[in-house]
MINU-75346 format. One line per field, with one value per atom (N, C-alpha, C): residue number from 1; z, y, x; atom name; residue in one letter; chain. Coordinates in steps of 0.05 Angstrom, whole numbers. Example, Ala and Ser with C-alpha at 12.3 -4.5 7.8 and 13.67 -1.06 7.14 Angstrom:
! residues 2
nr <- [1|1|1|2|2|2]
c3 <- [156|156|156|142|143|157]
c2 <- [-114|-90|-66|-45|-21|1]
c1 <- [264|246|264|257|273|258]
atom <- [N|CA|C|N|CA|C]
rest <- [A|A|A|S|S|S]
kette <- [A|A|A|A|A|A]
***
This chain:
! residues 268
nr <- [1|1|1|2|2|2|3|3|3|4|4|4|5|5|5|6|6|6|7|7|7|8|8|8|9|9|9|10|10|10|11|11|11|12|12|12|13|13|13|14|14|14|15|15|15|16|16|16|17|17|17|18|18|18|19|19|19|20|20|20|21|21|21|22|22|22|23|23|23|24|24|24|25|25|25|26|26|26|27|27|27|28|28|28|29|29|29|30|30|30|31|31|31|32|32|32|33|33|33|34|34|34|35|35|35|36|36|36|37|37|37|38|38|38|39|39|39|40|40|40|41|41|41|42|42|42|43|43|43|44|44|44|45|45|45|46|46|46|47|47|47|48|48|48|49|49|49|50|50|50|51|51|51|52|52|52|53|53|53|54|54|54|55|55|55|56|56|56|57|57|57|58|58|58|59|59|59|60|60|60|61|61|61|62|62|62|63|63|63|64|64|64|65|65|65|66|66|66|67|67|67|68|68|68|69|69|69|70|70|70|71|71|71|72|72|72|73|73|73|74|74|74|75|75|75|76|76|76|77|77|77|78|78|78|79|79|79|80|80|80|81|81|81|82|82|82|83|83|83|84|84|84|85|85|85|86|86|86|87|87|87|88|88|88|89|89|89|90|90|90|91|91|91|92|92|92|93|93|93|94|94|94|95|95|95|96|96|96|97|97|97|98|98|98|99|99|99|100|100|100|101|101|101|102|102|102|103|103|103|104|104|104|105|105|105|106|106|106|107|107|107|108|108|108|109|109|109|110|110|110|111|111|111|112|112|112|113|113|113|114|114|114|115|115|115|116|116|116|117|117|117|118|118|118|119|119|119|120|120|120|121|121|121|122|122|122|123|123|123|124|124|124|125|125|125|126|126|126|127|127|127|128|128|128|129|129|129|130|130|130|131|131|131|132|132|132|133|133|133|134|134|134|135|135|135|136|136|136|137|137|137|138|138|138|139|139|139|140|140|140|141|141|141|142|142|142|143|143|143|144|144|144|145|145|145|146|146|146|147|147|147|148|148|148|149|149|149|150|150|150|151|151|151|152|152|152|153|153|153|154|154|154|155|155|155|156|156|156|157|157|157|158|158|158|159|159|159|160|160|160|161|161|161|162|162|162|163|163|163|164|164|164|165|165|165|166|166|166|167|167|167|168|168|168|169|169|169|170|170|170|171|171|171|172|172|172|173|173|173|174|174|174|175|175|175|176|176|176|177|177|177|178|178|178|179|179|179|180|180|180|181|181|181|182|182|182|183|183|183|184|184|184|185|185|185|186|186|186|187|187|187|188|188|188|189|189|189|190|190|190|191|191|191|192|192|192|193|193|193|194|194|194|195|195|195|196|196|196|197|197|197|198|198|198|199|199|199|200|200|200|201|201|201|202|202|202|203|203|203|204|204|204|205|205|205|206|206|206|207|207|207|208|208|208|209|209|209|210|210|210|211|211|211|212|212|212|213|213|213|214|214|214|215|215|215|216|216|216|217|217|217|218|218|218|219|219|219|220|220|220|221|221|221|222|222|222|223|223|223|224|224|224|225|225|225|226|226|226|227|227|227|228|228|228|229|229|229|230|230|230|231|231|231|232|232|232|233|233|233|234|234|234|235|235|235|236|236|236|237|237|237|238|238|238|239|239|239|240|240|240|241|241|241|242|242|242|243|243|243|244|244|244|245|245|245|246|246|246|247|247|247|248|248|248|249|249|249|250|250|250|251|251|251|252|252|252|253|253|253|254|254|254|255|255|255|256|256|256|257|257|257|258|258|258|259|259|259|260|260|260|261|261|261|262|262|262|263|263|263|264|264|264|265|265|265|266|266|266|267|267|267|268|268|268]
c3 <- [4537|4539|4531|4539|4534|4505|4494|4463|4447|4457|4441|4445|4469|4475|4457|4454|4440|4410|4399|4370|4366|4382|4378|4378|4396|4399|4371|4361|4335|4310|4313|4291|4293|4316|4319|4310|4318|4310|4282|4268|4240|4224|4233|4221|4224|4247|4252|4232|4230|4215|4180|4173|4145|4136|4157|4150|4133|4143|4130|4101|4095|4070|4052|4061|4047|4038|4057|4053|4030|4028|4010|3982|3981|3956|3946|3963|3954|3943|3959|3951|3923|3918|3891|3869|3875|3854|3852|3865|3864|3849|3836|3822|3842|3832|3848|3866|3855|3869|3894|3895|3919|3935|3930|3944|3972|3988|4015|4026|4011|4019|4027|4038|4043|4020|3999|3975|3958|3972|3958|3932|3929|3908|3887|3889|3871|3847|3823|3798|3801|3808|3811|3782|3783|3762|3763|3742|3744|3732|3731|3721|3737|3762|3778|3770|3764|3753|3726|3707|3681|3682|3696|3696|3712|3731|3746|3725|3709|3692|3667|3657|3635|3640|3661|3665|3685|3696|3716|3707|3723|3718|3736|3742|3760|3752|3727|3717|3719|3718|3720|3748|3769|3798|3806|3792|3798|3791|3768|3756|3775|3781|3799|3825|3837|3864|3861|3836|3832|3832|3819|3815|3843|3856|3883|3904|3904|3925|3917|3895|3883|3891|3883|3892|3920|3935|3965|3976|3964|3974|3969|3944|3935|3951|3951|3968|3996|4007|4036|4043|4033|4038|4036|4015|4012|4036|4042|4061|4088|4092|4123|4126|4105|4110|4115|4098|4102|4127|4135|4161|4184|4181|4204|4207|4183|4185|4196|4186|4196|4225|4238|4265|4282|4269|4284|4283|4264|4261|4268|4262|4265|4289|4297|4319|4304|4309|4295|4314|4311|4326|4319|4339|4335|4334|4337|4333|4354|4379|4398|4389|4382|4374|4349|4330|4309|4316|4335|4344|4359|4374|4388|4366|4346|4327|4311|4306|4293|4309|4335|4355|4358|4361|4364|4340|4318|4293|4291|4304|4301|4323|4339|4361|4349|4328|4316|4301|4307|4289|4262|4244|4216|4215|4232|4228|4237|4254|4263|4240|4226|4207|4179|4171|4143|4137|4154|4148|4143|4161|4157|4134|4129|4108|4081|4080|4057|4050|4071|4064|4054|4065|4054|4023|4018|3992|3972|3982|3966|3959|3976|3975|3955|3949|3931|3907|3903|3880|3876|3898|3898|3903|3907|3910|3882|3883|3859|3844|3854|3842|3855|3842|3855|3873|3865|3883|3910|3913|3938|3957|3946|3960|3970|3952|3958|3981|3979|4001|4027|4025|4050|4062|4045|4055|4067|4055|4068|4096|4100|4126|4147|4136|4154|4160|4140|4139|4148|4139|4142|4172|4189|4217|4231|4228|4240|4230|4204|4191|4196|4197|4204|4231|4250|4278|4279|4263|4262|4248|4229|4215|4231|4248|4267|4286|4296|4314|4300|4275|4259|4253|4245|4240|4266|4288|4315|4319|4306|4309|4292|4274|4254|4266|4267|4278|4266|4282|4269|4256|4264|4250|4219|4210|4182|4168|4182|4171|4170|4193|4193|4172|4166|4142|4119|4114|4089|4087|4110|4109|4103|4115|4107|4079|4064|4035|4018|4030|4017|4009|4019|4010|4029|4015|4028|4044|4066|4082|4069|4046|4032|4017|4007|3992|4013|4039|4058|4065|4066|4072|4048|4022|3999|3993|3996|3987|4009|4035|4055|4075|4083|4103|4092|4071|4059|4053|4042|4038|4063|4084|4110|4122|4113|4124|4110|4093|4077|4095|4118|4132|4145|4152|4159|4133|4111|4086|4078|4081|4073|4089|4116|4134|4126|4120|4109|4084|4065|4040|4045|4060|4064|4078|4099|4113|4095|4080|4064|4039|4030|4009|4021|4042|4057|4062|4073|4080|4058|4033|4007|3997|3997|3980|3995|4020|4033|4045|4043|4058|4045|4061|4051|4056|4079|4088|4070|4067|4051|4023|4013|3984|3976|3994|3988|3991|4009|4013|3991|3981|3963|3936|3929|3899|3893|3870|3861|3829|3819|3792|3786|3772|3768|3758|3740|3727|3749|3770|3792|3815|3819|3844|3851|3873|3877|3882|3889|3892|3916|3938|3961|3956|3942|3934|3916|3898|3876|3889|3910|3922|3936|3941|3956|3934|3908|3886|3888|3901|3904|3926|3940|3967|3969|3970|3972|3996|3998|4022|4014|3992|3986|3987|3990|3991|3981|3976|3969|3945|3927|3904|3912|3927|3938|3920|3895|3876|3868|3853|3845|3867|3890|3915|3924|3924|3935|3914|3889|3866|3867|3870|3873|3896|3921|3943|3941|3924|3922|3903|3883|3863|3877|3896|3909|3930|3941|3959|3945|3920|3908|3908|3900|3903|3931|3950|3979|3986|3978|3985|3975|3948|3937|3947|3956|3969|3995|4012|4036|4031|4011|4006|3999|3984|3976|3999|4019|4042|4068|4067|4094|4105|4090|4102|4119|4112|4126|4150|4149|4165|4193|4205|4234|4242|4223|4231|4232|4214|4212|4233|4240|4262|4287|4294|4320|4323|4302|4305|4308|4295|4297|4324|4338|4365|4386|4383|4402|4415|4396|4405|4396|4386|4376|4401]
c2 <- [1995|2022|2041|2035|2051|2053|2029|2028|2043|2040|2053|2085|2093|2122|2131|2117|2123|2126|2106|2108|2132|2134|2157|2185|2190|2212|2215|2192|2192|2201|2191|2197|2227|2235|2265|2281|2275|2291|2288|2267|2267|2283|2282|2298|2328|2337|2364|2370|2355|2361|2360|2343|2341|2363|2371|2385|2413|2429|2456|2449|2428|2421|2411|2396|2385|2409|2429|2453|2470|2473|2488|2474|2448|2435|2434|2431|2431|2459|2478|2507|2513|2503|2508|2494|2479|2464|2477|2498|2509|2535|2542|2567|2592|2614|2639|2643|2641|2645|2629|2605|2589|2587|2606|2603|2603|2619|2624|2608|2588|2571|2543|2526|2498|2478|2492|2473|2465|2445|2435|2420|2407|2389|2398|2425|2437|2449|2441|2453|2452|2431|2426|2433|2448|2458|2461|2460|2468|2494|2508|2537|2554|2552|2566|2559|2532|2529|2537|2534|2547|2575|2588|2616|2627|2614|2619|2618|2596|2593|2612|2614|2631|2661|2671|2699|2713|2697|2709|2699|2712|2703|2681|2661|2639|2622|2616|2600|2614|2641|2655|2656|2660|2660|2630|2609|2582|2578|2585|2583|2596|2621|2638|2622|2612|2598|2570|2557|2531|2540|2558|2567|2575|2594|2601|2579|2563|2543|2519|2515|2496|2504|2528|2538|2541|2548|2550|2519|2502|2474|2461|2467|2456|2469|2497|2512|2507|2505|2501|2472|2452|2426|2426|2437|2438|2453|2480|2494|2483|2472|2461|2434|2421|2395|2403|2419|2422|2438|2455|2469|2449|2435|2415|2393|2386|2368|2380|2405|2421|2423|2431|2434|2408|2390|2363|2349|2355|2340|2353|2379|2395|2415|2420|2441|2466|2487|2513|2537|2556|2582|2594|2600|2610|2589|2565|2541|2549|2554|2558|2582|2603|2629|2623|2605|2597|2583|2566|2549|2568|2588|2605|2622|2629|2647|2632|2604|2589|2589|2587|2588|2615|2636|2661|2672|2668|2676|2666|2641|2630|2644|2662|2674|2703|2710|2736|2730|2744|2741|2753|2745|2756|2785|2797|2826|2841|2833|2848|2850|2828|2826|2837|2841|2847|2877|2896|2921|2920|2909|2908|2891|2867|2850|2867|2880|2896|2918|2930|2953|2939|2916|2903|2896|2883|2872|2897|2918|2943|2953|2954|2967|2952|2925|2908|2902|2915|2912|2885|2875|2847|2848|2872|2874|2868|2853|2846|2827|2812|2793|2766|2745|2719|2712|2721|2716|2728|2752|2765|2748|2737|2719|2694|2680|2660|2661|2683|2689|2693|2707|2713|2687|2670|2643|2625|2629|2612|2622|2647|2658|2648|2638|2627|2599|2581|2552|2543|2556|2544|2542|2563|2560|2536|2533|2510|2483|2482|2455|2450|2471|2464|2454|2466|2456|2426|2420|2392|2373|2383|2364|2357|2380|2375|2352|2354|2329|2305|2304|2281|2267|2284|2276|2264|2277|2267|2238|2226|2197|2179|2192|2175|2168|2145|2139|2150|2162|2179|2158|2133|2114|2110|2120|2120|2144|2165|2187|2176|2163|2154|2134|2117|2097|2109|2134|2149|2160|2172|2182|2161|2138|2115|2110|2113|2106|2127|2149|2173|2192|2193|2213|2237|2262|2289|2291|2310|2311|2318|2333|2336|2309|2295|2272|2249|2250|2232|2241|2266|2277|2270|2273|2270|2239|2224|2195|2176|2181|2163|2173|2199|2209|2214|2229|2238|2213|2193|2169|2161|2163|2154|2175|2198|2219|2225|2207|2213|2221|2211|2222|2249|2258|2286|2302|2295|2311|2314|2293|2296|2315|2317|2337|2364|2367|2390|2402|2383|2391|2399|2383|2388|2415|2421|2446|2471|2467|2487|2494|2473|2476|2489|2482|2491|2521|2527|2554|2573|2564|2582|2581|2556|2554|2567|2569|2582|2608|2619|2641|2665|2684|2706|2734|2738|2765|2775|2760|2769|2773|2750|2752|2773|2783|2807|2833|2832|2861|2863|2840|2842|2839|2833|2827|2843|2856|2873|2868|2872|2866|2839|2835|2808|2789|2793|2780|2769|2782|2776|2764|2763|2754|2721|2713|2683|2677|2652|2643|2658|2662|2675|2704|2718|2744|2746|2726|2726|2720|2704|2699|2724|2744|2767|2786|2779|2791|2785|2763|2754|2766|2783|2793|2824|2839|2867|2875|2904|2916|2913|2905|2904|2871|2853|2827|2808|2783|2762|2747|2741|2722|2691|2681|2653|2631|2634|2614|2610|2631|2627|2624|2636|2632|2604|2591|2565|2545|2552|2535|2537|2562|2567|2552|2552|2541|2510|2497|2468|2463|2477|2473|2479|2499|2504|2480|2470|2447|2422|2419|2395|2388|2410|2406|2400|2415|2410|2382|2372|2344|2325|2329|2310|2310|2335|2335|2319|2325|2311|2281|2271|2242|2228|2245|2237|2234|2251|2254|2241|2231|2225|2200|2180|2157|2165|2188|2197|2218|2231|2251|2246|2224|2217|2209|2196|2186|2209|2227|2251|2268|2275|2298|2284|2256|2248|2244|2237|2235|2262|2284|2308|2321|2312|2322|2309|2286|2271|2283|2291|2305|2333|2344|2371|2392]
c1 <- [2974|2965|2989|3012|3038|3041|3041|3043|3023|2998|2976|2981|2986|2993|3016|3038|3061|3053|3038|3031|3010|2994|2975|2990|3011|3026|3040|3053|3069|3050|3028|3008|3001|2994|2986|3010|3035|3057|3061|3056|3061|3042|3017|2995|3003|3012|3017|3045|3061|3085|3077|3059|3053|3031|3013|2993|3000|3018|3026|3036|3053|3061|3038|3021|3001|2979|2977|2960|2972|2998|3010|3008|3013|3011|2979|2960|2934|2924|2936|2928|2943|2962|2977|2962|2943|2926|2898|2892|2866|2866|2843|2843|2843|2847|2854|2829|2807|2781|2778|2790|2787|2811|2829|2859|2855|2836|2834|2813|2801|2780|2790|2774|2780|2769|2760|2750|2777|2790|2816|2812|2790|2789|2767|2765|2742|2755|2752|2762|2796|2805|2834|2846|2867|2880|2913|2927|2954|2962|2941|2942|2964|2965|2984|3013|3019|3045|3051|3033|3038|3043|3026|3028|3055|3064|3087|3110|3110|3137|3132|3107|3103|3105|3094|3087|3108|3126|3142|3172|3193|3221|3230|3211|3215|3241|3238|3263|3291|3289|3316|3320|3303|3307|3317|3304|3314|3342|3349|3376|3398|3392|3410|3412|3393|3392|3408|3406|3421|3451|3458|3486|3498|3487|3495|3496|3471|3474|3494|3497|3518|3546|3553|3579|3585|3563|3565|3570|3558|3558|3586|3597|3622|3645|3645|3665|3663|3635|3635|3644|3640|3650|3680|3693|3723|3734|3727|3738|3735|3709|3704|3721|3721|3738|3765|3779|3809|3812|3795|3798|3795|3775|3770|3791|3803|3826|3852|3859|3881|3878|3857|3853|3854|3847|3847|3872|3888|3912|3939|3939|3963|3961|3987|3993|4004|3991|4002|3997|4010|4004|3977|3960|3936|3915|3918|3900|3873|3882|3860|3845|3857|3843|3824|3834|3819|3792|3795|3773|3753|3762|3745|3731|3743|3733|3709|3714|3694|3667|3672|3650|3637|3652|3639|3626|3636|3620|3592|3586|3560|3540|3552|3532|3520|3531|3517|3492|3471|3446|3450|3432|3438|3433|3413|3408|3428|3447|3470|3493|3492|3516|3509|3483|3476|3491|3488|3501|3532|3545|3576|3582|3570|3576|3569|3545|3536|3558|3568|3588|3615|3624|3645|3641|3619|3613|3611|3600|3597|3625|3643|3670|3685|3681|3696|3679|3655|3640|3625|3617|3602|3574|3564|3534|3519|3501|3485|3498|3520|3536|3532|3529|3528|3552|3575|3598|3596|3582|3578|3562|3540|3522|3537|3553|3567|3585|3601|3620|3605|3582|3566|3555|3546|3537|3557|3582|3604|3611|3608|3612|3593|3570|3550|3555|3560|3562|3587|3611|3636|3643|3639|3645|3634|3607|3593|3603|3607|3613|3644|3662|3690|3690|3676|3677|3665|3646|3634|3654|3664|3685|3709|3716|3741|3733|3709|3700|3698|3690|3690|3716|3737|3764|3775|3768|3782|3775|3751|3743|3759|3772|3787|3815|3825|3852|3874|3893|3915|3938|3931|3948|3945|3921|3916|3932|3935|3956|3982|3990|4016|4023|4002|4009|4012|3999|3999|4028|4038|4065|4087|4081|4099|4101|4077|4074|4084|4094|4105|4083|4061|4042|4048|4038|4040|4017|4017|3996|3966|3970|3945|3940|3959|3953|3940|3950|3937|3910|3906|3879|3859|3869|3850|3846|3866|3862|3855|3864|3857|3835|3836|3816|3789|3788|3764|3744|3753|3735|3721|3735|3724|3706|3706|3692|3666|3655|3630|3610|3602|3580|3583|3606|3611|3609|3620|3618|3588|3572|3542|3529|3533|3523|3532|3555|3567|3555|3553|3541|3509|3497|3467|3464|3481|3478|3485|3508|3513|3493|3485|3464|3436|3427|3403|3409|3432|3438|3433|3445|3442|3415|3401|3377|3355|3351|3325|3334|3358|3362|3347|3336|3319|3332|3343|3353|3374|3397|3418|3413|3395|3387|3370|3355|3337|3352|3373|3387|3409|3421|3445|3437|3414|3409|3381|3383|3360|3358|3333|3329|3320|3298|3288|3309|3327|3344|3367|3368|3390|3379|3352|3341|3345|3346|3344|3316|3310|3282|3272|3288|3278|3268|3286|3276|3254|3253|3231|3205|3205|3177|3165|3181|3170|3156|3157|3142|3112|3106|3077|3065|3079|3067|3072|3051|3053|3036|3033|3017|2985|2981|2951|2940|2960|2950|2973|2966|2985|2973|2988|2980|2985|2967|2971|2975|2963|2967|2996|3006|3035|3056|3049|3068|3068|3045|3045|3058|3053|3064|3096|3105|3134|3145|3129|3139|3142|3123|3126|3149|3154|3176|3203|3203|3230|3234|3217|3220|3231|3226|3237|3267|3283|3314|3321|3311|3320|3312|3288|3280|3298|3306|3325|3353|3362|3388|3387|3364|3361|3360|3345|3344|3369|3384|3413|3432|3427|3447|3436|3410|3399|3411|3423|3434|3459|3471|3497|3491|3467|3462|3465|3451|3452|3479|3494|3522|3541|3536|3557|3551|3528|3519|3530|3523|3529|3560|3571|3601|3617|3605|3617|3611|3590|3582|3596|3607|3621|3645|3664|3689|3691|3669|3669|3672]
atom <- [N|CA|C|N|CA|C|N|CA|C|N|CA|C|N|CA|C|N|CA|C|N|CA|C|N|CA|C|N|CA|C|N|CA|C|N|CA|C|N|CA|C|N|CA|C|N|CA|C|N|CA|C|N|CA|C|N|CA|C|N|CA|C|N|CA|C|N|CA|C|N|CA|C|N|CA|C|N|CA|C|N|CA|C|N|CA|C|N|CA|C|N|CA|C|N|CA|C|N|CA|C|N|CA|C|N|CA|C|N|CA|C|N|CA|C|N|CA|C|N|CA|C|N|CA|C|N|CA|C|N|CA|C|N|CA|C|N|CA|C|N|CA|C|N|CA|C|N|CA|C|N|CA|C|N|CA|C|N|CA|C|N|CA|C|N|CA|C|N|CA|C|N|CA|C|N|CA|C|N|CA|C|N|CA|C|N|CA|C|N|CA|C|N|CA|C|N|CA|C|N|CA|C|N|CA|C|N|CA|C|N|CA|C|N|CA|C|N|CA|C|N|CA|C|N|CA|C|N|CA|C|N|CA|C|N|CA|C|N|CA|C|N|CA|C|N|CA|C|N|CA|C|N|CA|C|N|CA|C|N|CA|C|N|CA|C|N|CA|C|N|CA|C|N|CA|C|N|CA|C|N|CA|C|N|CA|C|N|CA|C|N|CA|C|N|CA|C|N|CA|C|N|CA|C|N|CA|C|N|CA|C|N|CA|C|N|CA|C|N|CA|C|N|CA|C|N|CA|C|N|CA|C|N|CA|C|N|CA|C|N|CA|C|N|CA|C|N|CA|C|N|CA|C|N|CA|C|N|CA|C|N|CA|C|N|CA|C|N|CA|C|N|CA|C|N|CA|C|N|CA|C|N|CA|C|N|CA|C|N|CA|C|N|CA|C|N|CA|C|N|CA|C|N|CA|C|N|CA|C|N|CA|C|N|CA|C|N|CA|C|N|CA|C|N|CA|C|N|CA|C|N|CA|C|N|CA|C|N|CA|C|N|CA|C|N|CA|C|N|CA|C|N|CA|C|N|CA|C|N|CA|C|N|CA|C|N|CA|C|N|CA|C|N|CA|C|N|CA|C|N|CA|C|N|CA|C|N|CA|C|N|CA|C|N|CA|C|N|CA|C|N|CA|C|N|CA|C|N|CA|C|N|CA|C|N|CA|C|N|CA|C|N|CA|C|N|CA|C|N|CA|C|N|CA|C|N|CA|C|N|CA|C|N|CA|C|N|CA|C|N|CA|C|N|CA|C|N|CA|C|N|CA|C|N|CA|C|N|CA|C|N|CA|C|N|CA|C|N|CA|C|N|CA|C|N|CA|C|N|CA|C|N|CA|C|N|CA|C|N|CA|C|N|CA|C|N|CA|C|N|CA|C|N|CA|C|N|CA|C|N|CA|C|N|CA|C|N|CA|C|N|CA|C|N|CA|C|N|CA|C|N|CA|C|N|CA|C|N|CA|C|N|CA|C|N|CA|C|N|CA|C|N|CA|C|N|CA|C|N|CA|C|N|CA|C|N|CA|C|N|CA|C|N|CA|C|N|CA|C|N|CA|C|N|CA|C|N|CA|C|N|CA|C|N|CA|C|N|CA|C|N|CA|C|N|CA|C|N|CA|C|N|CA|C|N|CA|C|N|CA|C|N|CA|C|N|CA|C|N|CA|C|N|CA|C|N|CA|C|N|CA|C|N|CA|C|N|CA|C|N|CA|C|N|CA|C|N|CA|C|N|CA|C|N|CA|C|N|CA|C|N|CA|C|N|CA|C|N|CA|C|N|CA|C|N|CA|C|N|CA|C|N|CA|C|N|CA|C|N|CA|C|N|CA|C|N|CA|C|N|CA|C|N|CA|C|N|CA|C|N|CA|C|N|CA|C|N|CA|C|N|CA|C|N|CA|C|N|CA|C|N|CA|C|N|CA|C|N|CA|C|N|CA|C|N|CA|C|N|CA|C|N|CA|C|N|CA|C|N|CA|C|N|CA|C|N|CA|C|N|CA|C|N|CA|C|N|CA|C|N|CA|C|N|CA|C|N|CA|C|N|CA|C|N|CA|C|N|CA|C|N|CA|C|N|CA|C|N|CA|C|N|CA|C|N|CA|C]
rest <- [M|M|M|A|A|A|S|S|S|V|V|V|A|A|A|L|L|L|H|H|H|L|L|L|T|T|T|L|L|L|I|I|I|V|V|V|A|A|A|S|S|S|V|V|V|I|I|I|A|A|A|V|V|V|F|F|F|P|P|P|V|V|V|L|L|L|W|W|W|V|V|V|L|L|L|L|L|L|T|T|T|S|S|S|L|L|L|K|K|K|P|P|P|A|A|A|K|K|K|Y|Y|Y|S|S|S|T|T|T|T|T|T|T|T|T|D|D|D|F|F|F|F|F|F|K|K|K|E|E|E|T|T|T|T|T|T|F|F|F|E|E|E|N|N|N|Y|Y|Y|T|T|T|N|N|N|L|L|L|I|I|I|K|K|K|D|D|D|T|T|T|E|E|E|F|F|F|L|L|L|T|T|T|W|W|W|F|F|F|G|G|G|N|N|N|S|S|S|V|V|V|V|V|V|I|I|I|A|A|A|G|G|G|L|L|L|T|T|T|T|T|T|V|V|V|L|L|L|G|G|G|V|V|V|F|F|F|V|V|V|S|S|S|A|A|A|T|T|T|T|T|T|G|G|G|Y|Y|Y|A|A|A|V|V|V|S|S|S|R|R|R|F|F|F|R|R|R|F|F|F|P|P|P|G|G|G|K|K|K|R|R|R|G|G|G|L|L|L|M|M|M|W|W|W|T|T|T|L|L|L|L|L|L|I|I|I|T|T|T|Q|Q|Q|M|M|M|F|F|F|P|P|P|V|V|V|A|A|A|V|V|V|L|L|L|I|I|I|V|V|V|P|P|P|I|I|I|Y|Y|Y|N|N|N|I|I|I|M|M|M|S|S|S|S|S|S|I|I|I|G|G|G|L|L|L|I|I|I|N|N|N|Q|Q|Q|P|P|P|A|A|A|G|G|G|L|L|L|V|V|V|I|I|I|T|T|T|Y|Y|Y|L|L|L|T|T|T|I|I|I|S|S|S|V|V|V|P|P|P|F|F|F|C|C|C|A|A|A|W|W|W|M|M|M|M|M|M|K|K|K|G|G|G|F|F|F|F|F|F|D|D|D|T|T|T|I|I|I|P|P|P|R|R|R|E|E|E|I|I|I|D|D|D|E|E|E|S|S|S|G|G|G|Q|Q|Q|V|V|V|D|D|D|G|G|G|L|L|L|T|T|T|P|P|P|F|F|F|G|G|G|T|T|T|F|F|F|W|W|W|R|R|R|L|L|L|I|I|I|L|L|L|P|P|P|L|L|L|A|A|A|K|K|K|P|P|P|G|G|G|L|L|L|A|A|A|V|V|V|T|T|T|A|A|A|F|F|F|Y|Y|Y|S|S|S|F|F|F|I|I|I|T|T|T|A|A|A|W|W|W|G|G|G|E|E|E|V|V|V|A|A|A|Y|Y|Y|A|A|A|S|S|S|A|A|A|F|F|F|M|M|M|V|V|V|G|G|G|D|D|D|E|E|E|N|N|N|L|L|L|T|T|T|L|L|L|A|A|A|G|G|G|G|G|G|L|L|L|Q|Q|Q|K|K|K|F|F|F|V|V|V|N|N|N|Q|Q|Q|Y|Y|Y|G|G|G|A|A|A|Q|Q|Q|W|W|W|G|G|G|P|P|P|M|M|M|T|T|T|A|A|A|A|A|A|S|S|S|V|V|V|L|L|L|I|I|I|A|A|A|I|I|I|P|P|P|A|A|A|A|A|A|L|L|L|V|V|V|F|F|F|L|L|L|F|F|F|A|A|A|Q|Q|Q|K|K|K|H|H|H|L|L|L|V|V|V|T|T|T|G|G|G|M|M|M|S|S|S|A|A|A|G|G|G|A|A|A|V|V|V|K|K|K|G|G|G]
kette <- [A|A|A|A|A|A|A|A|A|A|A|A|A|A|A|A|A|A|A|A|A|A|A|A|A|A|A|A|A|A|A|A|A|A|A|A|A|A|A|A|A|A|A|A|A|A|A|A|A|A|A|A|A|A|A|A|A|A|A|A|A|A|A|A|A|A|A|A|A|A|A|A|A|A|A|A|A|A|A|A|A|A|A|A|A|A|A|A|A|A|A|A|A|A|A|A|A|A|A|A|A|A|A|A|A|A|A|A|A|A|A|A|A|A|A|A|A|A|A|A|A|A|A|A|A|A|A|A|A|A|A|A|A|A|A|A|A|A|A|A|A|A|A|A|A|A|A|A|A|A|A|A|A|A|A|A|A|A|A|A|A|A|A|A|A|A|A|A|A|A|A|A|A|A|A|A|A|A|A|A|A|A|A|A|A|A|A|A|A|A|A|A|A|A|A|A|A|A|A|A|A|A|A|A|A|A|A|A|A|A|A|A|A|A|A|A|A|A|A|A|A|A|A|A|A|A|A|A|A|A|A|A|A|A|A|A|A|A|A|A|A|A|A|A|A|A|A|A|A|A|A|A|A|A|A|A|A|A|A|A|A|A|A|A|A|A|A|A|A|A|A|A|A|A|A|A|A|A|A|A|A|A|A|A|A|A|A|A|A|A|A|A|A|A|A|A|A|A|A|A|A|A|A|A|A|A|A|A|A|A|A|A|A|A|A|A|A|A|A|A|A|A|A|A|A|A|A|A|A|A|A|A|A|A|A|A|A|A|A|A|A|A|A|A|A|A|A|A|A|A|A|A|A|A|A|A|A|A|A|A|A|A|A|A|A|A|A|A|A|A|A|A|A|A|A|A|A|A|A|A|A|A|A|A|A|A|A|A|A|A|A|A|A|A|A|A|A|A|A|A|A|A|A|A|A|A|A|A|A|A|A|A|A|A|A|A|A|A|A|A|A|A|A|A|A|A|A|A|A|A|A|A|A|A|A|A|A|A|A|A|A|A|A|A|A|A|A|A|A|A|A|A|A|A|A|A|A|A|A|A|A|A|A|A|A|A|A|A|A|A|A|A|A|A|A|A|A|A|A|A|A|A|A|A|A|A|A|A|A|A|A|A|A|A|A|A|A|A|A|A|A|A|A|A|A|A|A|A|A|A|A|A|A|A|A|A|A|A|A|A|A|A|A|A|A|A|A|A|A|A|A|A|A|A|A|A|A|A|A|A|A|A|A|A|A|A|A|A|A|A|A|A|A|A|A|A|A|A|A|A|A|A|A|A|A|A|A|A|A|A|A|A|A|A|A|A|A|A|A|A|A|A|A|A|A|A|A|A|A|A|A|A|A|A|A|A|A|A|A|A|A|A|A|A|A|A|A|A|A|A|A|A|A|A|A|A|A|A|A|A|A|A|A|A|A|A|A|A|A|A|A|A|A|A|A|A|A|A|A|A|A|A|A|A|A|A|A|A|A|A|A|A|A|A|A|A|A|A|A|A|A|A|A|A|A|A|A|A|A|A|A|A|A|A|A|A|A|A|A|A|A|A|A|A|A|A|A|A|A|A|A|A|A|A|A|A|A|A|A|A|A|A|A|A|A|A|A|A|A|A|A|A|A|A|A|A|A|A|A|A|A|A|A|A|A|A|A|A|A|A|A|A|A|A|A|A|A|A|A|A|A|A|A|A|A|A|A|A|A|A|A|A|A|A|A|A|A|A|A|A|A|A|A|A|A|A|A|A|A|A|A|A|A|A|A|A|A|A|A|A|A|A|A|A|A|A|A|A|A|A|A|A|A|A|A|A|A|A|A|A|A|A|A|A]
***
C-alpha cells in the first residue's frame, strides 16, 4: 500500500508539473479562433510559428538574448570561479567583509535595485546597450555563484595546490590547470544559473532596453499583451521556442547539477 501510494503521488505530481507546459505547446499549435478553447487537436497548424518568425522581430530578440546570456554565462563563470577560489585559498584584508557582501547583496529584491542600477547605467551611457544588461545580470548571479564555488573549492584538498607550487606553477596556473578540471560540477551549476538569470529575466530587460531592435525575448513577449487582450497564438509559440535553449543547457549540465549544488552547500 505504501508503494502504491508513493507511485500515485509521483504520478499526480508529474501530471501537475507537465500540464502547464503541455497546455502551452498544444495552444501554440491551434488557430487563433481556438486559442482559448480546449479543442487542442482541431485544425492543428504551425501558422503561429511561421507568423511569429515572419511578422515580428522574434529572430532579432532571440539573437540579442543569445548574445547577452552567452556573455553573462562566460563572464559569470570566470568571475565566480576566480572569486570563490581566492576566498577559499587565500587570506587577505577584507576577506570577511567580502563574504558578507556576497551574502547581503542577495537579500535585496529586484524592485529595490532597478532604480539605482538604472541611474548608474544611465550615467555611464549603458542604457539600451547589451553591456548594461550583462553587467546588471552579473550583479545578480556572481554573488550567489561565488559563494557556492567557495564552498566547492573548500572540498578540494589543498595538497593539490601545494603540488602545483612544487612543480613551479603560479597561483593562477595552479587554479587553471589543476583545480578547474576538478571543479566541473560547480562550474556547471554556475554556468546554468548565470544563463537562466540572463535568459528569462524580465524586469531589468524591460526597463533598460527599448526599441524592437534592442529588445530581448523577455521584453519582446510583452508585445503580444496589451490592455485590450493577448495574442495567445504567437505568445505561446514564442514561449515554446524560448524554452528550447534553456532545456538544452539543462540537459548539458544536468549530470553535474546535483553534485555541484550539494558540494557547494556542504561548506558554503
